[in-house]
MMTF fields as JSON, N, C-alpha, C and O atoms, coordinates in Angstrom:
{
  "mmtfVersion": "1.0.0",
  "mmtfProducer": "UNKNOWN",
  "numBonds": 415,
  "numAtoms": 416,
  "numGroups": 104,
  "numChains": 1,
  "numModels": 1,
  "chainsPerModel": [1],
  "groupsPerChain": [104],
  "chainIdList": ["A"],
  "bondAtomList": [4, 2, 8, 6, 12, 10, 16, 14, 20, 18, 24, 22, 28, 26, 32, 30, 36, 34, 40, 38, 44, 42, 48, 46, 52, 50, 56, 54, 60, 58, 64, 62, 68, 66, 72, 70, 76, 74, 80, 78, 84, 82, 88, 86, 92, 90, 96, 94, 100, 98, 104, 102, 108, 106, 112, 110, 116, 114, 120, 118, 124, 122, 128, 126, 132, 130, 136, 134, 140, 138, 144, 142, 148, 146, 152, 150, 156, 154, 160, 158, 164, 162, 168, 166, 172, 170, 176, 174, 180, 178, 184, 182, 188, 186, 192, 190, 196, 194, 200, 198, 204, 202, 208, 206, 212, 210, 216, 214, 220, 218, 224, 222, 228, 226, 232, 230, 236, 234, 240, 238, 244, 242, 248, 246, 252, 250, 256, 254, 260, 258, 264, 262, 268, 266, 272, 270, 276, 274, 280, 278, 284, 282, 288, 286, 292, 290, 296, 294, 300, 298, 304, 302, 308, 306, 312, 310, 316, 314, 320, 318, 324, 322, 328, 326, 332, 330, 336, 334, 340, 338, 344, 342, 348, 346, 352, 350, 356, 354, 360, 358, 364, 362, 368, 366, 372, 370, 376, 374, 380, 378, 384, 382, 388, 386, 392, 390, 396, 394, 400, 398, 404, 402, 408, 406, 412, 410],
  "bondOrderList": [1, 1, 1, 1, 1, 1, 1, 1, 1, 1, 1, 1, 1, 1, 1, 1, 1, 1, 1, 1, 1, 1, 1, 1, 1, 1, 1, 1, 1, 1, 1, 1, 1, 1, 1, 1, 1, 1, 1, 1, 1, 1, 1, 1, 1, 1, 1, 1, 1, 1, 1, 1, 1, 1, 1, 1, 1, 1, 1, 1, 1, 1, 1, 1, 1, 1, 1, 1, 1, 1, 1, 1, 1, 1, 1, 1, 1, 1, 1, 1, 1, 1, 1, 1, 1, 1, 1, 1, 1, 1, 1, 1, 1, 1, 1, 1, 1, 1, 1, 1, 1, 1, 1],
  "groupList": [{"groupName": "UNK", "atomNameList": ["N", "CA", "C", "O"], "elementList": ["N", "C", "C", "O"], "formalChargeList": [0, 0, 0, 0], "bondAtomList": [1, 0, 2, 1, 3, 2], "bondOrderList": [1, 1, 2], "singleLetterCode": "X", "chemCompType": "L-PEPTIDE LINKING"}],
  "groupTypeList": [0, 0, 0, 0, 0, 0, 0, 0, 0, 0, 0, 0, 0, 0, 0, 0, 0, 0, 0, 0, 0, 0, 0, 0, 0, 0, 0, 0, 0, 0, 0, 0, 0, 0, 0, 0, 0, 0, 0, 0, 0, 0, 0, 0, 0, 0, 0, 0, 0, 0, 0, 0, 0, 0, 0, 0, 0, 0, 0, 0, 0, 0, 0, 0, 0, 0, 0, 0, 0, 0, 0, 0, 0, 0, 0, 0, 0, 0, 0, 0, 0, 0, 0, 0, 0, 0, 0, 0, 0, 0, 0, 0, 0, 0, 0, 0, 0, 0, 0, 0, 0, 0, 0, 0],
  "groupIdList": [1, 2, 3, 4, 5, 6, 7, 8, 9, 10, 11, 12, 13, 14, 15, 16, 17, 18, 19, 20, 21, 22, 23, 24, 25, 26, 27, 28, 29, 30, 31, 32, 33, 34, 35, 36, 37, 38, 39, 40, 41, 42, 43, 44, 45, 46, 47, 48, 49, 50, 51, 52, 53, 54, 55, 56, 57, 58, 59, 60, 61, 62, 63, 64, 65, 66, 67, 68, 69, 70, 71, 72, 73, 74, 75, 76, 77, 78, 79, 80, 81, 82, 83, 84, 85, 86, 87, 88, 89, 90, 91, 92, 93, 94, 95, 96, 97, 98, 99, 100, 101, 102, 103, 104],
  "secStructList": [7, 3, 3, 3, 3, 3, 3, 6, 6, 3, 3, 3, 3, 7, 7, 6, 6, 7, 3, 3, 3, 3, 1, 7, 7, 1, 7, 7, 1, 1, 7, 3, 3, 3, 3, 7, 7, 3, 3, 3, 3, 3, 3, 6, 6, 3, 3, 3, 3, 7, 1, 1, 1, 7, 1, 1, 7, 7, 3, 3, 3, 3, 3, 3, 3, 7, 7, 7, 7, 7, 7, 5, 7, 7, 3, 3, 3, 7, 1, 1, 1, 7, 7, 3, 3, 3, 7, 7, 5, 7, 7, 7, 7, 3, 3, 3, 3, 3, 3, 3, 3, 7, 7, 7],
  "xCoordList": [-2.879, -2.93, -1.499, -0.419, -2.164, -0.991, -0.898, -1.916, 0.3, 0.561, 0.903, 1.199, 0.781, 1.129, 2.537, 2.498, 3.544, 4.665, 5.029, 4.418, 6.297, 6.647, 8.158, 8.767, 8.627, 10.412, 10.827, 10.436, 11.862, 11.985, 11.403, 11.485, 10.744, 9.38, 8.06, 7.044, 8.239, 6.945, 6.758, 7.638, 5.085, 4.47, 3.599, 2.837, 4.039, 4.318, 2.652, 2.281, 2.391, 1.399, 2.139, 2.181, 2.517, 3.282, 2.078, 0.917, 2.546, 2.098, 3.705, 4.855, 3.455, 4.58, 4.659, 3.749, 6.032, 6.439, 6.651, 6.998, 6.534, 6.455, 8.101, 8.769, 8.427, 9.964, 9.558, 8.651, 10.529, 10.335, 11.362, 11.969, 11.93, 13.304, 12.691, 11.782, 13.345, 13.387, 14.58, 15.67, 14.284, 15.709, 16.582, 16.24, 17.539, 19.072, 18.564, 17.414, 19.276, 19.066, 20.455, 21.084, 20.561, 22.136, 22.233, 21.221, 22.794, 22.611, 23.035, 23.147, 23.576, 24.427, 23.269, 22.201, 23.912, 22.812, 22.469, 23.19, 21.064, 20.594, 20.919, 21.15, 20.872, 20.602, 18.699, 18.005, 18.203, 17.246, 16.569, 17.121, 15.589, 15.479, 13.735, 12.718, 13.907, 12.675, 11.827, 12.461, 10.985, 10.344, 9.462, 8.609, 9.539, 9.205, 7.54, 6.434, 7.848, 6.674, 5.759, 5.978, 4.776, 4.08, 2.362, 1.671, 1.884, 0.684, -0.606, -1.364, -0.599, -2.074, -1.553, -0.528, -2.333, -2.41, -3.742, -4.599, -4.037, -5.321, -4.951, -3.982, -6.393, -6.705, -8.325, -9.027, -8.71, -9.611, -10.434, -10.043, -11.531, -12.744, -11.9, -12.308, -10.679, -10.324, -9.273, -8.419, -8.934, -8.278, -7.617, -8.51, -6.417, -6.085, -5.175, -4.278, -5.833, -4.443, -4.357, -5.129, -2.819, -1.89, -2.117, -2.889, -1.922, -2.211, -0.949, -0.756, 0.244, 0.252, 1.016, 0.843, 1.467, 1.878, 1.289, 1.044, 1.155, 0.799, 2.115, 3.251, 1.723, 3.017, 2.959, 4.027, 1.378, 1.956, 2.231, 1.9, 2.763, 2.896, 4.034, 4.353, 4.688, 6.189, 6.039, 5.616, 6.494, 7.22, 8.457, 9.215, 8.816, 10.374, 10.702, 9.876, 11.773, 12.036, 13.65, 14.509, 13.708, 15.437, 15.936, 15.109, 17.282, 17.922, 17.663, 17.615, 17.436, 18.289, 19.147, 20.189, 19.025, 19.951, 20.42, 19.447, 21.823, 21.326, 21.906, 22.342, 22.14, 21.695, 21.648, 21.795, 21.381, 21.179, 19.64, 19.576, 19.024, 17.903, 18.487, 19.434, 17.822, 17.738, 18.129, 17.678, 19.15, 19.335, 17.635, 16.575, 18.081, 17.027, 18.174, 19.351, 17.088, 18.011, 17.335, 16.281, 17.897, 17.527, 18.345, 19.519, 17.101, 17.514, 16.841, 15.639, 17.686, 17.043, 17.658, 18.862, 17.324, 17.026, 16.563, 15.366, 17.018, 16.276, 16.101, 16.849, 15.544, 15.174, 15.757, 15.308, 16.466, 16.889, 18.282, 18.982, 18.328, 19.501, 20.987, 21.879, 21.287, 22.235, 22.808, 23.985, 21.666, 21.551, 21.388, 20.333, 22.092, 21.484, 22.219, 23.424, 21.855, 22.12, 22.057, 20.912, 22.448, 22.471, 22.699, 23.52, 21.841, 22.101, 21.322, 20.258, 22.107, 21.59, 21.444, 21.486, 21.283, 20.892, 20.672, 20.243, 21.157, 20.99, 20.856, 21.846, 19.479, 18.504, 19.583, 19.615, 20.412, 20.466, 19.654, 18.825, 19.093, 18.197, 18.669, 19.817, 17.582, 18.206, 16.726, 15.674, 16.981, 16.143, 15.678, 16.244, 14.371, 13.98, 12.858, 11.735, 12.887, 11.613, 10.814, 11.563, 9.66, 8.913, 8.944, 8.893, 9.025, 9.155, 8.404, 8.147, 7.713, 6.95, 5.858, 6.405, 4.9, 3.603, 3.105, 2.666, 3.23, 2.435, 1.74, 2.08, 0.538, -0.28, 0.192, 0.514, 0.141, 0.772, -0.695, -0.659],
  "yCoordList": [-14.965, -13.585, -13.701, -14.28, -12.755, -12.824, -11.611, -10.918, -11.098, -10.07, -10.33, -11.404, -8.633, -8.512, -7.876, -6.667, -8.399, -7.036, -7.231, -7.912, -6.447, -6.154, -5.767, -4.783, -6.889, -7.159, -7.348, -8.404, -6.436, -6.52, -6.67, -7.374, -5.433, -5.342, -6.499, -6.22, -7.767, -8.57, -8.436, -8.244, -8.537, -8.816, -10.396, -11.006, -10.727, -11.544, -12.065, -11.539, -12.691, -12.948, -14.169, -15.392, -13.61, -13.637, -14.512, -14.122, -15.453, -15.81, -16.433, -16.526, -16.653, -16.909, -18.113, -18.938, -18.244, -19.878, -20.133, -21.294, -18.981, -19.491, -19.216, -18.792, -19.703, -19.852, -19.219, -19.441, -18.52, -17.732, -17.264, -16.526, -17.544, -17.622, -15.883, -15.78, -14.698, -13.529, -13.031, -13.6, -12.023, -11.199, -10.992, -10.46, -11.267, -11.051, -10.296, -9.866, -10.049, -8.732, -9.104, -10.13, -7.965, -7.647, -9.074, -9.775, -9.296, -9.856, -10.965, -11.343, -12.193, -12.964, -13.654, -13.213, -15.59, -16.319, -16.072, -15.553, -16.519, -16.37, -14.333, -13.677, -14.107, -12.145, -12.127, -13.086, -10.914, -10.74, -9.706, -8.607, -9.858, -8.937, -8.182, -8.823, -6.441, -6.697, -5.88, -4.889, -6.034, -5.293, -4.289, -4.444, -3.362, -1.853, -1.758, -1.459, -2.112, -1.751, -3.257, -4.431, -2.622, -3.713, -3.198, -2.569, -3.453, -3.503, -3.421, -2.487, -4.453, -5.446, -6.101, -6.776, -5.819, -7.31, -7.618, -6.755, -9.085, -9.082, -10.457, -11.206, -10.294, -11.336, -11.941, -11.324, -12.98, -13.345, -12.16, -11.793, -11.617, -10.593, -9.004, -7.894, -9.342, -7.833, -7.598, -8.482, -6.316, -6.347, -5.066, -4.222, -4.484, -3.087, -3.212, -4.03, -1.757, -1.472, -0.512, 0.393, -0.481, 0.955, 1.981, 1.413, 3.315, 4.215, 4.591, 5.602, 4.047, 2.647, 1.72, 0.502, 2.104, 1.024, 1.926, 3.117, 0.278, 0.697, 1.284, 0.81, 2.205, 3.399, 2.259, 1.875, 1.563, 0.678, -0.653, -0.924, -1.799, -2.829, -3.678, -3.193, -4.567, -4.817, -6.358, -7.202, -6.629, -8.365, -8.354, -7.87, -8.983, -9.918, -11.414, -12.327, -11.5, -12.71, -12.793, -11.924, -14.363, -14.898, -14.921, -15.092, -14.774, -15.393, -16.616, -17.041, -17.44, -19.376, -19.427, -19.905, -18.857, -19.5, -18.555, -18.189, -18.218, -17.843, -18.67, -19.661, -18.657, -19.487, -18.838, -17.693, -20.061, -19.293, -19.917, -21.08, -19.774, -21.013, -21.556, -21.046, -22.668, -23.625, -22.448, -21.303, -23.037, -22.419, -22.274, -22.791, -21.328, -20.87, -20.656, -20.323, -21.048, -22.06, -20.914, -21.23, -20.022, -19.075, -19.718, -20.057, -19.718, -19.807, -18.831, -18.566, -18.346, -17.624, -17.856, -17.613, -18.225, -18.835, -18.468, -18.223, -18.247, -17.536, -18.775, -19.743, -18.764, -19.932, -19.673, -18.624, -20.21, -20.207, -18.932, -18.467, -18.754, -17.752, -18.105, -17.311, -19.113, -19.872, -19.327, -19.11, -19.156, -18.419, -18.993, -19.628, -19.07, -19.765, -19.018, -18.966, -18.413, -17.734, -18.935, -19.364, -19.435, -19.775, -18.866, -17.97, -19.037, -18.537, -18.266, -17.689, -18.799, -19.088, -18.047, -16.853, -18.447, -17.357, -18.5, -19.651, -17.595, -18.24, -17.002, -16.398, -16.614, -15.761, -16.194, -17.352, -14.877, -14.822, -15.188, -15.33, -15.52, -15.483, -15.201, -15.029, -15.215, -15.279, -15.752, -15.119, -17.193, -17.622, -17.662, -18.142, -17.004, -16.454, -16.744, -16.753, -16.942, -17.704, -16.761, -16.139, -16.313, -15.129, -15.534, -16.738, -14.617, -15.235, -14.536, -15.02, -13.135, -12.197, -11.466, -10.978, -11.199, -10.314, -9.829, -10.482, -8.2, -7.489, -6.238, -5.365, -6.462, -5.432, -4.052, -3.237, -4.016, -2.464, -1.61, -0.481],
  "zCoordList": [31.378, 30.591, 29.436, 29.557, 28.169, 27.168, 26.466, 26.476, 25.725, 25.124, 23.763, 23.24, 23.024, 21.995, 21.563, 21.334, 21.445, 21.664, 20.321, 19.497, 20.117, 18.81, 18.573, 18.993, 17.728, 17.971, 16.943, 16.447, 16.019, 15.106, 13.504, 12.497, 14.074, 13.028, 12.901, 12.264, 13.576, 13.84, 14.92, 15.759, 15.216, 16.051, 16.374, 15.624, 17.716, 18.475, 19.869, 20.918, 19.461, 20.417, 22.052, 21.913, 23.124, 23.734, 25.037, 25.166, 25.704, 26.841, 28.195, 27.768, 29.239, 30.367, 29.917, 29.825, 29.563, 29.175, 28.195, 27.981, 26.84, 25.344, 25.561, 26.505, 24.117, 23.825, 22.131, 21.329, 22.151, 20.497, 20.117, 20.894, 18.739, 17.846, 17.314, 16.491, 17.922, 17.491, 16.756, 16.697, 16.262, 15.251, 16.15, 17.206, 15.982, 16.729, 17.861, 17.767, 18.985, 20.424, 21.194, 21.455, 21.373, 22.272, 23.503, 23.487, 24.015, 25.433, 25.099, 23.932, 27.011, 26.696, 27.107, 27.532, 26.778, 27.461, 28.652, 29.504, 28.82, 30.718, 30.789, 31.804, 30.155, 30.276, 30.381, 30.043, 30.879, 30.865, 29.831, 29.802, 29.075, 28.058, 28.453, 28.717, 28.358, 28.699, 27.339, 26.975, 26.82, 25.884, 26.151, 27.026, 25.571, 25.989, 24.858, 25.308, 23.349, 22.887, 23.122, 22.826, 23.726, 23.981, 23.372, 24.174, 22.209, 21.806, 22.614, 22.877, 22.855, 23.802, 25.24, 25.338, 26.198, 27.292, 27.39, 27.58, 27.243, 27.648, 28.823, 28.953, 29.612, 30.052, 30.45, 31.25, 29.905, 29.951, 29.149, 28.041, 29.743, 28.546, 28.774, 28.43, 29.433, 30.039, 29.104, 29.166, 27.882, 27.361, 27.453, 27.525, 27.488, 27.584, 26.284, 26.079, 25.108, 24.253, 24.128, 24.441, 23.351, 23.162, 22.221, 21.448, 21.704, 20.917, 20.887, 21.562, 20.218, 19.733, 21.294, 21.327, 21.961, 22.704, 23.849, 24.039, 24.759, 26.183, 27.261, 27.265, 27.975, 28.893, 30.063, 30.541, 30.661, 31.439, 31.238, 30.084, 31.911, 31.657, 31.156, 30.071, 31.39, 31.316, 30.962, 31.752, 29.512, 29.133, 29.21, 28.369, 30.409, 30.214, 29.849, 29.849, 29.6, 28.711, 28.82, 28.971, 28.663, 29.335, 28.111, 27.216, 27.744, 26.524, 26.762, 27.916, 25.606, 25.822, 25.224, 25.672, 23.719, 23.29, 21.638, 20.979, 21.068, 19.702, 18.878, 19.464, 17.412, 16.414, 14.987, 14.56, 14.433, 12.748, 12.01, 12.408, 11.567, 10.69, 9.429, 8.83, 9.065, 8.026, 7.026, 7.037, 6.085, 4.618, 4.267, 4.62, 3.432, 2.25, 0.86, 0.724, 0.021, -1.179, -2.679, -3.23, -2.998, -4.002, -5.471, -5.619, -6.517, -7.412, -8.557, -8.525, -9.524, -10.43, -11.599, -11.51, -12.65, -13.678, -14.779, -14.634, -16.17, -17.176, -18.114, -17.975, -18.656, -19.753, -21.205, -21.667, -21.896, -23.286, -23.032, -23.932, -22.232, -22.039, -21.459, -21.758, -20.738, -20.419, -19.095, -18.807, -18.345, -17.485, -16.144, -16.15, -14.728, -13.488, -12.438, -12.684, -11.321, -10.719, -9.137, -9.279, -8.217, -6.858, -6.12, -6.312, -4.999, -3.768, -2.334, -2.111, -1.601, -0.126, 0.888, 0.591, 2.009, 2.963, 4.556, 4.629, 5.596, 6.867, 7.764, 8.177, 8.076, 8.883, 10.678, 11.093, 11.531, 12.934, 13.572, 12.674, 14.539, 15.365, 17.094, 17.504, 17.788, 19.73, 20.098, 20.0, 20.6, 21.546, 22.835, 23.817, 22.752, 24.109, 25.183, 24.68, 26.314, 27.137, 27.756, 28.51, 27.841, 28.108, 29.699, 29.948, 30.781, 32.0, 32.65, 33.753, 32.33, 32.979, 32.312, 31.323, 32.306, 32.017, 33.182, 34.128, 33.023, 33.732, 33.226, 32.427, 34.035, 33.334, 33.41, 32.546, 34.72, 35.415, 35.729, 36.218]
}
């Protein structure tokens, strides 16, 4: 069984046991998180889709850790103008493990 969930403005296809790095979620390590924006649940040939979200069904996950991604280096350069700007960015994330998918 798999599901497509919406979290942080992005869609993720998940199965039980998957580990994901999502946008930062509130909750401590070990807490359970329930996703209410479920777009699709499928099992074999049977597929349930929502308009836009499913009213029945649930996806729950456990928070594994919080952290920050690798640094992304940004370099803005103007040729022949004696101008160069360097910048870096590290995005925060929450790592979760999908524990249960219920079709409802």
